[in-house]
N, C-alpha and C positions, 0 to 999 in steps of 0.2 A: 628954099627948097629942088633937089634936081628932078628931075623926067620920071628916072627912074624909083627915086622914091614914091614920089606921086601914084606911081601905076602900082606900085605894093599895096598901098594905103588904097587904093581904091578895090583890090582885087582881096583885101583884108575884111572889107566894109562889105562888099558883096556877098563874102563870104559868109559872113556872120549874119547878115540879114538873110539871105538863101536858106541858109540853116535855121533861124529863126523862124520863116516859113513854113517850111517842109514841120518841124513840132507843132506848129499850132495846128497846120492843116491836118496832121493826123490824130491830134488829139479831137480839131470837132470833127473829123469823118470816122475818130475810131478804130484808127490803123494802130494807132501803137499797142491796142489789146493784143494784137500777134507776137510783143515782145515783153510789157509787163501787164501787173495789173490793174484796175479802177484808181488803187489809192494811190498809183503813181501820177496822177491825171495833174494834182495842182502842181509838182514838182517840175512836169514839163512845161506849164504854162510860164511859171517862173524863171527855168531855163530863157525858155521865147524871149521873153522879155528882155535877161539878161545880153542874148545875142542882138537884139536892136538895140538896146545902148551902146553895144561894145564897138557896131557899125555905128553908128551917131558918132560916135567917139574918133572913130576911124576919120570917118571924113573931116572931122573939126580938125585933127589934127593933120591936114593936107595942108592947112595955113599957116603952118611952123616952120623954122627956119631951117631946123635939120629935124631927119627920123632916120634910125637906126636901118642897115636894108640887113633882111633875113629872111633867104628863103625860106630856110625851114617853119617857119610861124607859119608861111603860107601853107605848105604842103600837111600841116597839121591840120588846118581847117578845112581842107578839101578832102581829108580820109572820109569821117562822117556825112559830109556832103555825099560823096560817092554810095558809102553803106547804104543812106536813106532814100537813092534813087532808083537801087534795085531793087525789083518785083517782091511786092510781100506774099508769103508763102505759108499756111498755116503747118506746125509740124504734124505729121500722119500718126495715125495711133500704131502703127507698124514700126516706128524709130523709137518708141520708148517704151521702159521696163517696168515691171513691178517693182522687181526691188527697189529700198527706198522709200515706199510710199508713205503719206504722214497720215495717210487713211486711220479710220478707227478698230478698222479689221486689224489684226495682227499676224496676216497672211507673208508681210515684208519682214518680219522680223524672227529673229532666229528662236526655237522652240524659250529657252533659260529667259531674253529678253523681252519675249511676248506676255509670258507668264507676268513681269512683273510691271508690264507695262497697263498692260488689264485691268481696267475700273471696277469691272464686274466680280474679279478673284479677290483683288486687292482695292478694299474701299477703304480711305484714307485712316491712319491710326488715331486711336486718340489721345487725346492731351492725360498724361496719369498726374501731370503735376499738378494741374487743375481740373480734380473731379466733377462732372456734370450728373447731377442726379437725374437719373431717366425716367420719365413720365409714359402714361403709355396714353400714345393717341389714336385716333378712329380716322384712319386714313381714309374710310372712304367720306366723310365730312369735311378731311383736307383739302381730298382733290377736288370735291364740287367747288369748294373755295378758291383754289388756286389749279385753275386746267392747264394743261400740261402745254406748252406751244407750240406743238403738232397740229393742235386738235382747230386751229386759225389757220392752217395749209389750205389750200384748195386741192381739192380732191378726196379730203377727209370724209369717211361716212362709216360712222360706228354703226349707226342702224344694222349697215349690212355686213360689217366687218371688213370692209374693203379701202383702199389706197388706190387712185388712180393721179399717177406722178406726170404730173404736166410739164414740158418743159422748161419751162421759166422755173420750175420749184425740184429741178431734179438736185439739184445740192443739199437743198434744205429738206428734204424728203430721205435721202440718201442718210445724211446726219443723223436724222429721226430715229430711224429705224436701227441703225449701228450703235447709237446711245440707250435707245430703249427697246431692246429686239424682244423681251418678256411681254412689251403690252402689244408685240404686233406677233405674237406666234397663232400661226392657224388663221391670218388675215389674208384675203387675196389680193391680190397688189397686179397693177399695169403700169411698166414703165419703158419708155425705149431710150436706146444708145447705140455704141458700135459695139461691135464683135470682139470682144478680146479673149485670148489666153496667153497663157505663161505656163509652159511644160514642166519650169525650175520650181513652182508654186501651186499649181494646180493638176488638177488630175486630169482624164481623158474625159471625164465626163461632166467637167465644169466647166466653166465661163462665165465672164462680165458684158453686161450691157453699158458698155462704161462711154464717161467722158471726161477728157483730158483737165485735169484737175492745174490749177497754175496758182501756187501758193506766193512765188516773189516774181519768177521771170518766166521766159521760154527757159531757162536752163534747167528747172527744176519741176521741169512737167512730169506726171506723170496718171496714167490711168487710175476712173476713179470708179468705183461702183459696188453693185451688189452681187457677189458669187451666185451663180445656177446651177444648179444640178441640173443634166439634158445627157439621155444614153447618148446622143447624136452630136454630142459637142463637138467631138474631133472633127468633123464633117463637114463644121459651119466655116462658113469664108469670114476671116480676119478683117475687120473695118468698115464690114456691111451694117447697113441700118435697120434695125428692127423693134418691133413692140415685142414685149416676154408677157404673156399674163401666167400667172401663177400664186404657187399657195407659199406663205411665207413659215419659215420653222428655225427654231435654235438649235443650229448644229454645234460642229467644234471644230476646232483647229488645233493640235498639241495641246490639248484638254482645255482649250477656251473656250467660251460663249463663242457663237457666229449666226450673224444672222444670214438665214437663205434663201433663195427659192427655188420650188421645187415646180419645174418647168412644165406649166400645161400646154402652152400653146407658143408661137414664134409668127408672127408675121413681116411681111417687110414693111418699113417705115419712110415718112420722107426725112431725108438730108436737116438736119438741125445745127444748133451753136456747139462746135464741138469743145470749145473751151469753157469751164467754171471756176469761179473767182470766190474764194471763201470774202465774207464780209469783214474778219478781222485779222 
């Protein structure tokens, strides 16, 4: 094997090893969450392992009699390395749009589509081919036997009809309120997020104390949270962290039920984790 062939092999082996190292480092330190959701973690570990195997294979190949020279393969390996060495920077809320949000709210969908997507206006159709005899159900006893999942979330206070949303439970509570708006009509809520508003979908007296929801990767980030009604919403500083206190009310958007917060007070809040990730 010539000297040039050995040099190329050493470069390829080193590039694979360094790439695997940075992938593993990103997983251990949590830096990968800037780009992808937690459920991608096993695949990143798997990829790092493959990189180490390729590195070992390249070093082993240096003992062979001949190895084809190819500058392209070296450059291909160096590209992801350069990208990974760039400083990590989270996407700001001012760089994302409300359009296309996968939230339970129908804000981001056209009126006709929003109506068909809304589970409260369009319950599942009955299967007429297999009619089921309806029985009267004691709803009170049923609820006692099977309490709804949100009753186990921290900050749930049925006695005082109030919700205190802790930072770690932001997504769970927001989902619960969107899925069961009538259950919380008239309840007091306290929630923290970044100020966000979008004139295309929201009125001048509306804003969201939002987090950035990542369903798959950084490319699909969208602001997510509960609509707040506040007379001075247009004067709020976008991106500022605040804690909102108010009363939950079932409002409407294009005729569809939508949980909203009637704001009573807004106070500055400490910066928290911007990103939230669905568990499924």
